[in-house]
PyMOL commands that place a pseudoatom at each C-alpha (Angstrom):
pseudoatom trace, name=CA, resn=MET, resi=1, chain=A, elem=C, hetatm=0, pos=[197.320, 2.551, 111.195]
pseudoatom trace, name=CA, resn=LYS, resi=2, chain=A, elem=C, hetatm=0, pos=[194.225, 2.866, 109.020]
pseudoatom trace, name=CA, resn=SER, resi=3, chain=A, elem=C, hetatm=0, pos=[190.631, 2.973, 110.118]
pseudoatom trace, name=CA, resn=LYS, resi=4, chain=A, elem=C, hetatm=0, pos=[187.850, 1.232, 108.271]
pseudoatom trace, name=CA, resn=PRO, resi=5, chain=A, elem=C, hetatm=0, pos=[184.072, 1.351, 108.395]
pseudoatom trace, name=CA, resn=TYR, resi=6, chain=A, elem=C, hetatm=0, pos=[182.056, -1.656, 109.540]
pseudoatom trace, name=CA, resn=LEU, resi=7, chain=A, elem=C, hetatm=0, pos=[178.412, -2.698, 109.591]
pseudoatom trace, name=CA, resn=GLU, resi=8, chain=A, elem=C, hetatm=0, pos=[176.456, -1.802, 112.700]
pseudoatom trace, name=CA, resn=LEU, resi=9, chain=A, elem=C, hetatm=0, pos=[173.212, -3.473, 113.771]
pseudoatom trace, name=CA, resn=ALA, resi=10, chain=A, elem=C, hetatm=0, pos=[171.189, -0.510, 112.485]
pseudoatom trace, name=CA, resn=ASP, resi=11, chain=A, elem=C, hetatm=0, pos=[172.813, -0.949, 109.052]
pseudoatom trace, name=CA, resn=VAL, resi=12, chain=A, elem=C, hetatm=0, pos=[172.026, -4.654, 109.013]
pseudoatom trace, name=CA, resn=LYS, resi=13, chain=A, elem=C, hetatm=0, pos=[168.392, -3.940, 109.897]
pseudoatom trace, name=CA, resn=LYS, resi=14, chain=A, elem=C, hetatm=0, pos=[168.104, -1.385, 107.054]
pseudoatom trace, name=CA, resn=ILE, resi=15, chain=A, elem=C, hetatm=0, pos=[169.597, -3.779, 104.528]
pseudoatom trace, name=CA, resn=ALA, resi=16, chain=A, elem=C, hetatm=0, pos=[167.372, -6.639, 105.690]
pseudoatom trace, name=CA, resn=ALA, resi=17, chain=A, elem=C, hetatm=0, pos=[164.184, -4.550, 105.587]
pseudoatom trace, name=CA, resn=ALA, resi=18, chain=A, elem=C, hetatm=0, pos=[164.884, -3.198, 102.100]
pseudoatom trace, name=CA, resn=ALA, resi=19, chain=A, elem=C, hetatm=0, pos=[165.853, -6.610, 100.733]
pseudoatom trace, name=CA, resn=GLU, resi=20, chain=A, elem=C, hetatm=0, pos=[162.753, -8.207, 102.213]
pseudoatom trace, name=CA, resn=ALA, resi=21, chain=A, elem=C, hetatm=0, pos=[160.572, -5.420, 100.798]
pseudoatom trace, name=CA, resn=GLU, resi=22, chain=A, elem=C, hetatm=0, pos=[162.044, -6.005, 97.317]
pseudoatom trace, name=CA, resn=ALA, resi=23, chain=A, elem=C, hetatm=0, pos=[161.369, -9.729, 97.578]
pseudoatom trace, name=CA, resn=GLN, resi=24, chain=A, elem=C, hetatm=0, pos=[157.812, -9.217, 98.778]
pseudoatom trace, name=CA, resn=ARG, resi=25, chain=A, elem=C, hetatm=0, pos=[157.113, -6.564, 96.117]
pseudoatom trace, name=CA, resn=ASN, resi=26, chain=A, elem=C, hetatm=0, pos=[157.908, -9.221, 93.518]
pseudoatom trace, name=CA, resn=ASN, resi=27, chain=A, elem=C, hetatm=0, pos=[156.254, -12.124, 95.374]
pseudoatom trace, name=CA, resn=TRP, resi=28, chain=A, elem=C, hetatm=0, pos=[159.592, -13.942, 95.612]
pseudoatom trace, name=CA, resn=ALA, resi=29, chain=A, elem=C, hetatm=0, pos=[160.015, -16.514, 98.383]
pseudoatom trace, name=CA, resn=VAL, resi=30, chain=A, elem=C, hetatm=0, pos=[163.717, -16.298, 99.297]
pseudoatom trace, name=CA, resn=THR, resi=31, chain=A, elem=C, hetatm=0, pos=[166.196, -16.513, 102.114]
pseudoatom trace, name=CA, resn=ILE, resi=32, chain=A, elem=C, hetatm=0, pos=[168.237, -13.370, 102.821]
pseudoatom trace, name=CA, resn=ALA, resi=33, chain=A, elem=C, hetatm=0, pos=[171.604, -13.557, 104.574]
pseudoatom trace, name=CA, resn=ILE, resi=34, chain=A, elem=C, hetatm=0, pos=[173.897, -10.707, 105.613]
pseudoatom trace, name=CA, resn=ALA, resi=35, chain=A, elem=C, hetatm=0, pos=[177.528, -11.324, 106.583]
pseudoatom trace, name=CA, resn=ASP, resi=36, chain=A, elem=C, hetatm=0, pos=[180.314, -9.105, 107.887]
pseudoatom trace, name=CA, resn=ASP, resi=37, chain=A, elem=C, hetatm=0, pos=[183.635, -8.675, 106.081]
pseudoatom trace, name=CA, resn=GLY, resi=38, chain=A, elem=C, hetatm=0, pos=[184.917, -11.946, 107.572]
pseudoatom trace, name=CA, resn=GLY, resi=39, chain=A, elem=C, hetatm=0, pos=[181.947, -13.873, 106.257]
pseudoatom trace, name=CA, resn=HIS, resi=40, chain=A, elem=C, hetatm=0, pos=[180.341, -14.218, 109.693]
pseudoatom trace, name=CA, resn=LEU, resi=41, chain=A, elem=C, hetatm=0, pos=[176.548, -14.340, 109.613]
pseudoatom trace, name=CA, resn=LEU, resi=42, chain=A, elem=C, hetatm=0, pos=[174.859, -11.222, 111.023]
pseudoatom trace, name=CA, resn=HIS, resi=43, chain=A, elem=C, hetatm=0, pos=[171.302, -11.830, 109.771]
pseudoatom trace, name=CA, resn=LEU, resi=44, chain=A, elem=C, hetatm=0, pos=[169.278, -14.666, 108.262]
pseudoatom trace, name=CA, resn=ALA, resi=45, chain=A, elem=C, hetatm=0, pos=[165.612, -14.575, 107.263]
pseudoatom trace, name=CA, resn=ARG, resi=46, chain=A, elem=C, hetatm=0, pos=[163.831, -17.338, 105.382]
pseudoatom trace, name=CA, resn=LEU, resi=47, chain=A, elem=C, hetatm=0, pos=[160.663, -15.816, 103.988]
pseudoatom trace, name=CA, resn=ASP, resi=48, chain=A, elem=C, hetatm=0, pos=[157.455, -17.832, 103.878]
pseudoatom trace, name=CA, resn=GLY, resi=49, chain=A, elem=C, hetatm=0, pos=[157.532, -20.364, 101.080]
pseudoatom trace, name=CA, resn=ALA, resi=50, chain=A, elem=C, hetatm=0, pos=[161.305, -20.200, 100.513]
pseudoatom trace, name=CA, resn=PRO, resi=51, chain=A, elem=C, hetatm=0, pos=[162.878, -23.586, 99.809]
pseudoatom trace, name=CA, resn=ALA, resi=52, chain=A, elem=C, hetatm=0, pos=[164.631, -25.173, 102.794]
pseudoatom trace, name=CA, resn=VAL, resi=53, chain=A, elem=C, hetatm=0, pos=[167.917, -25.464, 100.901]
pseudoatom trace, name=CA, resn=SER, resi=54, chain=A, elem=C, hetatm=0, pos=[167.951, -21.690, 100.375]
pseudoatom trace, name=CA, resn=SER, resi=55, chain=A, elem=C, hetatm=0, pos=[168.748, -21.302, 104.086]
pseudoatom trace, name=CA, resn=TYR, resi=56, chain=A, elem=C, hetatm=0, pos=[172.116, -22.935, 103.327]
pseudoatom trace, name=CA, resn=ILE, resi=57, chain=A, elem=C, hetatm=0, pos=[172.757, -21.351, 99.943]
pseudoatom trace, name=CA, resn=ALA, resi=58, chain=A, elem=C, hetatm=0, pos=[172.098, -17.691, 100.898]
pseudoatom trace, name=CA, resn=PRO, resi=59, chain=A, elem=C, hetatm=0, pos=[174.666, -17.605, 103.750]
pseudoatom trace, name=CA, resn=ALA, resi=60, chain=A, elem=C, hetatm=0, pos=[177.194, -19.398, 101.530]
pseudoatom trace, name=CA, resn=LYS, resi=61, chain=A, elem=C, hetatm=0, pos=[176.736, -16.755, 98.826]
pseudoatom trace, name=CA, resn=ALA, resi=62, chain=A, elem=C, hetatm=0, pos=[177.125, -13.961, 101.405]
pseudoatom trace, name=CA, resn=ARG, resi=63, chain=A, elem=C, hetatm=0, pos=[180.242, -15.549, 102.925]
pseudoatom trace, name=CA, resn=THR, resi=64, chain=A, elem=C, hetatm=0, pos=[181.829, -16.141, 99.509]
pseudoatom trace, name=CA, resn=SER, resi=65, chain=A, elem=C, hetatm=0, pos=[181.149, -12.572, 98.428]
pseudoatom trace, name=CA, resn=ALA, resi=66, chain=A, elem=C, hetatm=0, pos=[182.429, -11.082, 101.690]
pseudoatom trace, name=CA, resn=LEU, resi=67, chain=A, elem=C, hetatm=0, pos=[185.619, -13.141, 101.791]
pseudoatom trace, name=CA, resn=GLY, resi=68, chain=A, elem=C, hetatm=0, pos=[186.330, -12.536, 98.106]
pseudoatom trace, name=CA, resn=ARG, resi=69, chain=A, elem=C, hetatm=0, pos=[185.328, -8.885, 98.399]
pseudoatom trace, name=CA, resn=ARG, resi=70, chain=A, elem=C, hetatm=0, pos=[183.379, -9.156, 95.156]
pseudoatom trace, name=CA, resn=ASP, resi=71, chain=A, elem=C, hetatm=0, pos=[180.065, -10.450, 93.910]
pseudoatom trace, name=CA, resn=SER, resi=72, chain=A, elem=C, hetatm=0, pos=[179.732, -14.233, 93.958]
pseudoatom trace, name=CA, resn=LYS, resi=73, chain=A, elem=C, hetatm=0, pos=[178.824, -14.194, 90.261]
pseudoatom trace, name=CA, resn=VAL, resi=74, chain=A, elem=C, hetatm=0, pos=[182.529, -13.636, 89.514]
pseudoatom trace, name=CA, resn=TYR, resi=75, chain=A, elem=C, hetatm=0, pos=[183.243, -17.158, 90.747]
pseudoatom trace, name=CA, resn=GLU, resi=76, chain=A, elem=C, hetatm=0, pos=[180.336, -18.643, 88.817]
pseudoatom trace, name=CA, resn=ASP, resi=77, chain=A, elem=C, hetatm=0, pos=[181.695, -17.010, 85.657]
pseudoatom trace, name=CA, resn=ILE, resi=78, chain=A, elem=C, hetatm=0, pos=[185.218, -18.364, 86.332]
pseudoatom trace, name=CA, resn=ILE, resi=79, chain=A, elem=C, hetatm=0, pos=[183.882, -21.900, 86.654]
pseudoatom trace, name=CA, resn=ASN, resi=80, chain=A, elem=C, hetatm=0, pos=[181.540, -21.575, 83.670]
pseudoatom trace, name=CA, resn=GLY, resi=81, chain=A, elem=C, hetatm=0, pos=[184.528, -20.280, 81.721]
pseudoatom trace, name=CA, resn=GLY, resi=82, chain=A, elem=C, hetatm=0, pos=[186.183, -23.659, 82.154]
pseudoatom trace, name=CA, resn=ARG, resi=83, chain=A, elem=C, hetatm=0, pos=[188.354, -23.238, 85.224]
pseudoatom trace, name=CA, resn=HIS, resi=84, chain=A, elem=C, hetatm=0, pos=[186.749, -26.138, 87.081]
pseudoatom trace, name=CA, resn=ALA, resi=85, chain=A, elem=C, hetatm=0, pos=[189.702, -26.505, 89.451]
pseudoatom trace, name=CA, resn=PHE, resi=86, chain=A, elem=C, hetatm=0, pos=[188.388, -23.367, 91.174]
pseudoatom trace, name=CA, resn=LEU, resi=87, chain=A, elem=C, hetatm=0, pos=[185.709, -25.598, 92.722]
pseudoatom trace, name=CA, resn=THR, resi=88, chain=A, elem=C, hetatm=0, pos=[188.425, -26.816, 95.118]
pseudoatom trace, name=CA, resn=ALA, resi=89, chain=A, elem=C, hetatm=0, pos=[189.134, -23.332, 96.540]
pseudoatom trace, name=CA, resn=PRO, resi=90, chain=A, elem=C, hetatm=0, pos=[188.947, -23.526, 100.358]
pseudoatom trace, name=CA, resn=GLU, resi=91, chain=A, elem=C, hetatm=0, pos=[186.130, -21.837, 102.300]
pseudoatom trace, name=CA, resn=ILE, resi=92, chain=A, elem=C, hetatm=0, pos=[184.283, -20.792, 99.153]
pseudoatom trace, name=CA, resn=GLU, resi=93, chain=A, elem=C, hetatm=0, pos=[180.991, -22.628, 98.745]
pseudoatom trace, name=CA, resn=GLY, resi=94, chain=A, elem=C, hetatm=0, pos=[178.468, -20.157, 97.359]
pseudoatom trace, name=CA, resn=MET, resi=95, chain=A, elem=C, hetatm=0, pos=[179.849, -19.739, 93.868]
pseudoatom trace, name=CA, resn=LEU, resi=96, chain=A, elem=C, hetatm=0, pos=[176.529, -18.750, 92.323]
pseudoatom trace, name=CA, resn=GLU, resi=97, chain=A, elem=C, hetatm=0, pos=[175.138, -15.334, 91.440]
pseudoatom trace, name=CA, resn=GLY, resi=98, chain=A, elem=C, hetatm=0, pos=[173.212, -13.768, 94.312]
pseudoatom trace, name=CA, resn=GLY, resi=99, chain=A, elem=C, hetatm=0, pos=[175.983, -12.761, 96.709]
pseudoatom trace, name=CA, resn=VAL, resi=100, chain=A, elem=C, hetatm=0, pos=[176.698, -9.021, 96.505]
pseudoatom trace, name=CA, resn=ALA, resi=101, chain=A, elem=C, hetatm=0, pos=[179.563, -7.281, 98.294]
pseudoatom trace, name=CA, resn=ILE, resi=102, chain=A, elem=C, hetatm=0, pos=[178.799, -4.234, 100.435]
pseudoatom trace, name=CA, resn=VAL, resi=103, chain=A, elem=C, hetatm=0, pos=[181.495, -1.697, 99.541]
pseudoatom trace, name=CA, resn=LYS, resi=104, chain=A, elem=C, hetatm=0, pos=[182.073, 1.782, 100.950]
pseudoatom trace, name=CA, resn=ASP, resi=105, chain=A, elem=C, hetatm=0, pos=[185.030, 3.954, 99.968]
pseudoatom trace, name=CA, resn=GLY, resi=106, chain=A, elem=C, hetatm=0, pos=[186.768, 0.949, 98.450]
pseudoatom trace, name=CA, resn=GLN, resi=107, chain=A, elem=C, hetatm=0, pos=[186.408, -1.133, 101.635]
pseudoatom trace, name=CA, resn=CYS, resi=108, chain=A, elem=C, hetatm=0, pos=[184.329, -4.307, 101.735]
pseudoatom trace, name=CA, resn=LEU, resi=109, chain=A, elem=C, hetatm=0, pos=[182.066, -4.162, 104.798]
pseudoatom trace, name=CA, resn=GLY, resi=110, chain=A, elem=C, hetatm=0, pos=[180.435, -7.534, 104.187]
pseudoatom trace, name=CA, resn=ALA, resi=111, chain=A, elem=C, hetatm=0, pos=[177.899, -8.961, 101.778]
pseudoatom trace, name=CA, resn=VAL, resi=112, chain=A, elem=C, hetatm=0, pos=[174.276, -9.867, 101.198]
pseudoatom trace, name=CA, resn=GLY, resi=113, chain=A, elem=C, hetatm=0, pos=[173.428, -13.322, 99.900]
pseudoatom trace, name=CA, resn=VAL, resi=114, chain=A, elem=C, hetatm=0, pos=[170.009, -14.269, 98.580]
pseudoatom trace, name=CA, resn=SER, resi=115, chain=A, elem=C, hetatm=0, pos=[168.658, -17.609, 97.382]
pseudoatom trace, name=CA, resn=GLY, resi=116, chain=A, elem=C, hetatm=0, pos=[165.283, -18.853, 96.229]
pseudoatom trace, name=CA, resn=VAL, resi=117, chain=A, elem=C, hetatm=0, pos=[164.548, -17.433, 92.781]
pseudoatom trace, name=CA, resn=LYS, resi=118, chain=A, elem=C, hetatm=0, pos=[166.573, -16.974, 89.580]
pseudoatom trace, name=CA, resn=SER, resi=119, chain=A, elem=C, hetatm=0, pos=[170.142, -15.962, 90.340]
pseudoatom trace, name=CA, resn=ASN, resi=120, chain=A, elem=C, hetatm=0, pos=[169.817, -12.537, 88.726]
pseudoatom trace, name=CA, resn=GLU, resi=121, chain=A, elem=C, hetatm=0, pos=[166.673, -11.936, 90.829]
pseudoatom trace, name=CA, resn=ASP, resi=122, chain=A, elem=C, hetatm=0, pos=[168.560, -13.027, 93.958]
pseudoatom trace, name=CA, resn=ALA, resi=123, chain=A, elem=C, hetatm=0, pos=[171.194, -10.394, 93.120]
pseudoatom trace, name=CA, resn=GLN, resi=124, chain=A, elem=C, hetatm=0, pos=[168.468, -7.795, 92.496]
pseudoatom trace, name=CA, resn=ILE, resi=125, chain=A, elem=C, hetatm=0, pos=[167.133, -8.356, 96.017]
pseudoatom trace, name=CA, resn=ALA, resi=126, chain=A, elem=C, hetatm=0, pos=[170.636, -8.121, 97.519]
pseudoatom trace, name=CA, resn=ARG, resi=127, chain=A, elem=C, hetatm=0, pos=[171.351, -4.866, 95.671]
pseudoatom trace, name=CA, resn=ALA, resi=128, chain=A, elem=C, hetatm=0, pos=[168.036, -3.382, 96.821]
pseudoatom trace, name=CA, resn=GLY, resi=129, chain=A, elem=C, hetatm=0, pos=[169.071, -4.093, 100.411]
pseudoatom trace, name=CA, resn=ILE, resi=130, chain=A, elem=C, hetatm=0, pos=[172.482, -2.510, 99.989]
pseudoatom trace, name=CA, resn=ALA, resi=131, chain=A, elem=C, hetatm=0, pos=[170.917, 0.538, 98.320]
pseudoatom trace, name=CA, resn=ALA, resi=132, chain=A, elem=C, hetatm=0, pos=[169.121, 1.269, 101.607]
pseudoatom trace, name=CA, resn=LEU, resi=133, chain=A, elem=C, hetatm=0, pos=[172.508, 2.390, 102.945]
pseudoatom trace, name=CA, resn=GLY, resi=134, chain=A, elem=C, hetatm=0, pos=[173.049, 4.677, 99.989]
pseudoatom trace, name=CA, resn=LEU, resi=135, chain=A, elem=C, hetatm=0, pos=[175.622, 2.250, 98.562]
pseudoatom trace, name=CA, resn=ASN, resi=136, chain=A, elem=C, hetatm=0, pos=[175.582, 0.259, 95.351]
for i in range(1, 136): cmd.bond("trace and resi %d" % i, "trace and resi %d" % (i + 1))
show_as sticks, trace
zoom trace
């Protein structure tokens, strides 16, 4: 039987603080969501001024990235590449850039999803959070 790492509350707090700091440094009003490897929500913070809909989009991006074990941008690229049938994939709703998988030693521990600014900026915030754990 194999063992695998998982996110602890202290890890989630580090990711959240670093992601929020990145957003505030850039004056970006976003929602930040962190999910475990099963896509279950561990943290949600809607920063002041973030659009209401971002509180739905950020967790969807995190869940999609965690379940797929890859960044949510992969799915956006698949759809933009013409494979529109992928929109019917079950349990995958956040198929936009901004969900970033948290990977350690080849194992997906979960994901960070961000929504509220340009998609590449959402991903930048998510990556800054993950970097707080020494991961990229």
